[in-house]
MIDOSE-1310 file (N, C-alpha, C; in nm, 2 decimals, decimal comma, always signed):
residues 146
mknr	-2,13/-5,09/+7,99/-2,16/-4,95/+7,93/-2,04/-4,85/+7,99; -2,05/-4,87/+8,11/-1,93/-4,77/+8,17/-1,78/-4,84/+8,15; -1,76/-4,93/+8,13/-1,63/-5,00/+8,09/-1,60/-4,96/+7,94; -1,71/-4,98/+7,85/-1,70/-4,93/+7,72/-1,65/-4,79/+7,70
mrlv	-1,71/-4,72/+7,78/-1,70/-4,55/+7,77/-1,54/-4,54/+7,82; -1,51/-4,59/+7,92/-1,38/-4,57/+7,99/-1,29/-4,62/+7,90; -1,30/-4,72/+7,84/-1,20/-4,79/+7,73/-1,18/-4,71/+7,60; -1,31/-4,63/+7,55/-1,30/-4,55/+7,43/-1,22/-4,42/+7,50
iamv	-1,27/-4,36/+7,60/-1,20/-4,25/+7,66/-1,01/-4,26/+7,66; -1,00/-4,39/+7,72/-0,87/-4,42/+7,75/-0,79/-4,42/+7,60; -0,86/-4,49/+7,50/-0,80/-4,50/+7,37/-0,79/-4,37/+7,30; -0,88/-4,27/+7,32/-0,88/-4,15/+7,27/-0,76/-4,07/+7,33
lfga	-0,74/-4,09/+7,46/-0,63/-4,00/+7,55/-0,50/-4,05/+7,48; -0,48/-4,20/+7,48/-0,37/-4,27/+7,43/-0,33/-4,22/+7,30; -0,44/-4,23/+7,20/-0,41/-4,17/+7,06/-0,36/-4,04/+7,06; -0,43/-3,94/+7,15/-0,39/-3,82/+7,15/-0,25/-3,81/+7,20
atlq	-0,22/-3,86/+7,30/-0,07/-3,83/+7,35/+0,03/-3,90/+7,24; +0,00/-4,01/+7,18/+0,08/-4,04/+7,08/+0,10/-3,95/+6,97; -0,01/-3,89/+6,92/+0,00/-3,80/+6,82/+0,07/-3,68/+6,84; +0,05/-3,63/+6,97/+0,13/-3,51/+7,01/+0,28/-3,54/+7,02
ttaq	+0,34/-3,64/+7,08/+0,46/-3,68/+7,07/+0,53/-3,69/+6,93; +0,46/-3,76/+6,83/+0,50/-3,78/+6,69/+0,49/-3,64/+6,62; +0,41/-3,56/+6,65/+0,39/-3,43/+6,57/+0,49/-3,33/+6,61; +0,57/-3,36/+6,71/+0,67/-3,23/+6,75/+0,76/-3,24/+6,64
eirv	+0,81/-3,09/+6,62/+0,92/-3,06/+6,53/+1,04/-3,17/+6,55; +1,10/-3,19/+6,44/+1,24/-3,24/+6,44/+1,34/-3,13/+6,42; +1,43/-3,11/+6,53/+1,52/-3,02/+6,51/+1,63/-3,06/+6,49; +1,71/-3,00/+6,39/+1,83/-3,07/+6,34/+1,93/-2,95/+6,39
kfep	+2,03/-2,98/+6,44/+2,15/-2,91/+6,49/+2,24/-2,86/+6,37; +2,24/-2,74/+6,34/+2,36/-2,72/+6,25/+2,51/-2,70/+6,27; +2,59/-2,81/+6,24/+2,71/-2,81/+6,28/+2,80/-2,76/+6,17; +2,86/-2,64/+6,18/+2,94/-2,58/+6,06/+3,05/-2,66/+6,02
vkfq	+3,13/-2,74/+6,10/+3,23/-2,79/+6,05/+3,20/-2,91/+5,96; +3,09/-3,00/+6,00/+3,06/-3,09/+5,93/+3,00/-3,04/+5,79; +2,94/-2,95/+5,79/+2,86/-2,91/+5,67/+2,96/-2,84/+5,57; +3,09/-2,79/+5,64/+3,18/-2,73/+5,55/+3,27/-2,82/+5,49
kild	+3,27/-2,96/+5,56/+3,33/-3,07/+5,49/+3,25/-3,11/+5,36; +3,11/-3,12/+5,39/+3,03/-3,17/+5,27/+3,02/-3,05/+5,17; +3,04/-2,93/+5,19/+3,02/-2,86/+5,11/+3,18/-2,87/+5,02; +3,28/-2,88/+5,09/+3,41/-2,90/+5,00/+3,41/-3,02/+4,91
ksfv	+3,36/-3,13/+4,97/+3,36/-3,27/+4,91/+3,25/-3,28/+4,78; +3,17/-3,20/+4,80/+3,05/-3,22/+4,70/+3,05/-3,09/+4,58; +3,08/-2,97/+4,60/+3,09/-2,88/+4,52/+3,20/-2,87/+4,44; +3,32/-2,90/+4,50/+3,45/-2,90/+4,41/+3,47/-3,00/+4,30
pale	+3,44/-3,13/+4,34/+3,45/-3,22/+4,22/+3,33/-3,21/+4,11; +3,22/-3,15/+4,16/+3,09/-3,13/+4,07/+3,12/-3,01/+3,97; +3,21/-2,92/+4,01/+3,25/-2,82/+3,91/+3,34/-2,87/+3,80; +3,43/-2,96/+3,84/+3,51/-3,02/+3,75/+3,45/-3,12/+3,64
snis	+3,31/-3,14/+3,66/+3,23/-3,24/+3,57/+3,25/-3,19/+3,44; +3,24/-3,28/+3,33/+3,20/-3,26/+3,20/+3,07/-3,22/+3,15; +2,98/-3,27/+3,26/+2,83/-3,23/+3,20/+2,81/-3,10/+3,26; +2,75/-3,02/+3,16/+2,73/-2,89/+3,19/+2,60/-2,84/+3,30
give	+2,50/-2,94/+3,29/+2,41/-2,94/+3,40/+2,44/-2,96/+3,52; +2,54/-3,05/+3,55/+2,59/-3,07/+3,71/+2,68/-2,93/+3,73; +2,75/-2,87/+3,65/+2,83/-2,77/+3,68/+2,73/-2,64/+3,71; +2,61/-2,63/+3,62/+2,53/-2,52/+3,64/+2,45/-2,53/+3,78
gsly	+2,42/-2,66/+3,78/+2,35/-2,69/+3,91/+2,42/-2,66/+4,03; +2,56/-2,70/+4,03/+2,66/-2,67/+4,13/+2,66/-2,54/+4,18; +2,68/-2,45/+4,06/+2,69/-2,29/+4,06/+2,57/-2,26/+4,15; +2,45/-2,29/+4,12/+2,31/-2,25/+4,16/+2,32/-2,29/+4,30
niil	+2,37/-2,41/+4,34/+2,36/-2,46/+4,49/+2,46/-2,37/+4,55; +2,60/-2,32/+4,52/+2,68/-2,25/+4,60/+2,61/-2,13/+4,62; +2,55/-2,05/+4,53/+2,48/-1,95/+4,56/+2,38/-1,94/+4,67; +2,31/-2,06/+4,69/+2,20/-2,07/+4,79/+2,27/-2,09/+4,94
ckky	+2,40/-2,19/+4,91/+2,44/-2,22/+5,03/+2,53/-2,06/+5,09; +2,56/-1,99/+5,01/+2,61/-1,86/+5,04/+2,50/-1,76/+5,12; +2,39/-1,78/+5,04/+2,27/-1,68/+5,10/+2,21/-1,77/+5,23; +2,21/-1,88/+5,27/+2,17/-1,92/+5,38/+2,27/-1,98/+5,49
fstl	+2,39/-2,00/+5,43/+2,51/-2,04/+5,53/+2,61/-1,94/+5,51; +2,59/-1,81/+5,52/+2,70/-1,70/+5,50/+2,83/-1,72/+5,60; +2,82/-1,79/+5,70/+2,92/-1,80/+5,79/+3,04/-1,90/+5,75; +3,01/-1,99/+5,66/+3,09/-2,09/+5,62/+3,21/-2,01/+5,53
dyet	+3,32/-2,10/+5,53/+3,43/-2,05/+5,46/+3,43/-2,11/+5,32; +3,42/-2,02/+5,21/+3,40/-2,06/+5,08/+3,54/-2,03/+4,97; +3,62/-2,02/+5,05/+3,78/-1,99/+5,00/+3,83/-2,14/+4,90; +3,80/-2,24/+4,92/+3,82/-2,35/+4,85/+3,71/-2,35/+4,72
tfek	+3,59/-2,32/+4,74/+3,49/-2,33/+4,64/+3,51/-2,19/+4,56; +3,53/-2,08/+4,61/+3,59/-1,95/+4,53/+3,70/-1,99/+4,47; +3,81/-2,06/+4,48/+3,92/-2,10/+4,41/+3,86/-2,17/+4,28; +3,78/-2,27/+4,30/+3,76/-2,36/+4,21/+3,66/-2,29/+4,12
vkwl	+3,56/-2,21/+4,16/+3,48/-2,11/+4,05/+3,57/-2,03/+3,98; +3,67/-1,97/+4,04/+3,78/-1,88/+3,94/+3,84/-1,98/+3,86; +3,88/-2,08/+3,89/+3,95/-2,21/+3,77/+3,82/-2,23/+3,67; +3,72/-2,24/+3,70/+3,61/-2,28/+3,60/+3,58/-2,15/+3,50
vsen	+3,62/-2,03/+3,58/+3,61/-1,91/+3,47/+3,69/-1,92/+3,37; +3,82/-1,94/+3,42/+3,93/-1,95/+3,30/+3,94/-2,08/+3,21; +3,91/-2,20/+3,27/+3,92/-2,32/+3,20/+3,76/-2,38/+3,12; +3,68/-2,33/+3,14/+3,57/-2,41/+3,10/+3,57/-2,34/+2,94
ksss	+3,50/-2,41/+2,85/+3,50/-2,39/+2,73/+3,37/-2,34/+2,68; +3,27/-2,36/+2,77/+3,11/-2,31/+2,75/+3,12/-2,14/+2,80; +3,08/-2,08/+2,71/+3,07/-1,93/+2,75/+2,96/-1,91/+2,85; +2,86/-1,99/+2,85/+2,75/-1,97/+2,94/+2,77/-2,02/+3,08
iryk	+2,85/-2,10/+3,07/+2,91/-2,15/+3,22/+3,00/-2,05/+3,28; +3,10/-2,01/+3,20/+3,19/-1,90/+3,24/+3,11/-1,78/+3,28; +3,01/-1,74/+3,22/+2,94/-1,63/+3,25/+2,87/-1,66/+3,39; +2,80/-1,77/+3,42/+2,75/-1,81/+3,54/+2,85/-1,81/+3,67
ahlt	+2,95/-1,87/+3,61/+3,08/-1,86/+3,72/+3,12/-1,74/+3,76; +3,10/-1,63/+3,67/+3,13/-1,50/+3,71/+3,02/-1,44/+3,81; +2,91/-1,45/+3,75/+2,80/-1,40/+3,85/+2,82/-1,48/+3,99; +2,85/-1,59/+4,00/+2,87/-1,67/+4,11/+2,99/-1,61/+4,21
lfyl	+3,10/-1,58/+4,13/+3,21/-1,51/+4,21/+3,17/-1,39/+4,25; +3,07/-1,31/+4,20/+3,05/-1,19/+4,19/+2,98/-1,18/+4,32; +2,88/-1,29/+4,33/+2,77/-1,31/+4,44/+2,85/-1,35/+4,56; +2,96/-1,45/+4,57/+3,03/-1,49/+4,68/+3,10/-1,37/+4,73
snad	+3,16/-1,27/+4,66/+3,24/-1,17/+4,71/+3,13/-1,06/+4,77; +3,03/-1,04/+4,73/+2,95/-0,92/+4,75/+2,81/-0,97/+4,81; +2,80/-1,09/+4,87/+2,67/-1,13/+4,92/+2,58/-1,04/+5,01; +2,65/-0,98/+5,07/+2,58/-0,88/+5,18/+2,54/-0,76/+5,09
nisi	+2,58/-0,72/+5,00/+2,51/-0,60/+4,91/+2,41/-0,64/+4,78; +2,41/-0,77/+4,79/+2,29/-0,84/+4,68/+2,20/-0,90/+4,75; +2,07/-0,87/+4,71/+1,96/-0,94/+4,74/+1,89/-1,03/+4,66; +1,88/-1,16/+4,68/+1,83/-1,23/+4,59/+1,70/-1,32/+4,65
tpks	+1,61/-1,36/+4,56/+1,50/-1,43/+4,64/+1,48/-1,55/+4,56; +1,53/-1,67/+4,62/+1,52/-1,83/+4,57/+1,35/-1,84/+4,55; +1,31/-1,94/+4,45/+1,19/-1,98/+4,43/+1,18/-2,11/+4,49; +1,07/-2,16/+4,54/+1,06/-2,28/+4,62/+1,08/-2,40/+4,52
dpet	+1,01/-2,38/+4,40/+1,03/-2,48/+4,29/+1,05/-2,42/+4,17; +1,19/-2,40/+4,13/+1,21/-2,33/+3,99/+1,22/-2,43/+3,89; +1,17/-2,38/+3,76/+1,18/-2,46/+3,66/+1,34/-2,50/+3,59; +1,38/-2,36/+3,61/+1,51/-2,36/+3,56/+1,61/-2,27/+3,66
hdyl	+1,74/-2,29/+3,65/+1,82/-2,23/+3,77/+1,86/-2,07/+3,69; +1,78/-2,04/+3,59/+1,84/-1,91/+3,53/+1,80/-1,81/+3,60; +1,69/-1,81/+3,65/+1,59/-1,69/+3,74/+1,72/-1,62/+3,84; +1,78/-1,72/+3,90/+1,88/-1,67/+4,01/+1,99/-1,60/+3,95
fkqi	+2,06/-1,67/+3,84/+2,15/-1,57/+3,78/+2,10/-1,45/+3,72; +1,98/-1,44/+3,68/+1,92/-1,31/+3,63/+1,90/-1,19/+3,73; +1,88/-1,25/+3,84/+1,88/-1,14/+3,96/+1,99/-1,10/+3,99; +2,11/-1,20/+3,99/+2,24/-1,14/+4,02/+2,28/-1,04/+3,93
skel	+2,25/-1,08/+3,80/+2,31/-1,01/+3,68/+2,25/-0,85/+3,69; +2,10/-0,85/+3,72/+2,03/-0,73/+3,74/+2,11/-0,65/+3,85; +2,14/-0,71/+3,96/+2,19/-0,64/+4,08/+2,32/-0,58/+4,02; +2,40/-0,67/+3,97/+2,53/-0,62/+3,92/+2,52/-0,51/+3,80
emkl	+2,42/-0,52/+3,74/+2,39/-0,40/+3,62/+2,36/-0,28/+3,72; +2,26/-0,29/+3,81/+2,22/-0,18/+3,89/+2,34/-0,11/+3,95; +2,43/-0,18/+4,03/+2,53/-0,15/+4,11/+2,64/-0,08/+4,00; +2,66/-0,12/+3,89/+2,75/-0,07/+3,79/+2,71/+0,07/+3,73
lvsn	+2,57/+0,09/+3,71/+2,51/+0,19/+3,66/+2,49/+0,30/+3,75; +2,46/+0,29/+3,90/+2,47/+0,37/+4,00/+2,61/+0,41/+3,99; +2,70/+0,32/+4,02/+2,87/+0,37/+4,04/+2,89/+0,45/+3,92; +2,87/+0,40/+3,81/+2,89/+0,50/+3,67/+2,82/+0,64/+3,69
esyl	+2,71/+0,64/+3,71/+2,64/+0,77/+3,74/+2,69/+0,86/+3,85; +2,74/+0,79/+3,95/+2,80/+0,86/+4,06/+2,94/+0,92/+4,03; +3,02/+0,83/+3,93/+3,13/+0,89/+3,89/+3,12/+1,02/+3,77; +3,03/+0,99/+3,71/+2,99/+1,12/+3,60/+2,96/+1,25/+3,63
qk	+2,91/+1,22/+3,77/+2,85/+1,34/+3,84/+2,95/+1,42/+3,90; +3,07/+1,37/+3,92/+3,20/+1,44/+4,00/+3,26/+1,54/+3,94
């Protein structure tokens, strides 16, 4: 009986120790140089796609990357989005590219709240558009008051 009890206690302790070691958080080290390469290699070709969903998704992801990884260099991406504004035939994509450029240029002054599971990406562009509208209205009102 004592041997069985010891065996059960030993198994419980072994199980608890195993669970504790596997339940520890996995910490990923953020390496800006590697992430920068991934950013340039994935977004730039995606913005050249003929499929509008890929282009819109890339613009959405660029905005999210700028929000969460603001220290990265977005110069290559910025230039490609500027190219998209002038070269794309879709007015919807050109408008979203303009909003993306605005966000890339003024991310510190624009507050956006990404959703955890969005149905569409339009909500984020609407947030930027509202911020842009508010900034323009405020600046116009202050200009008129002078």
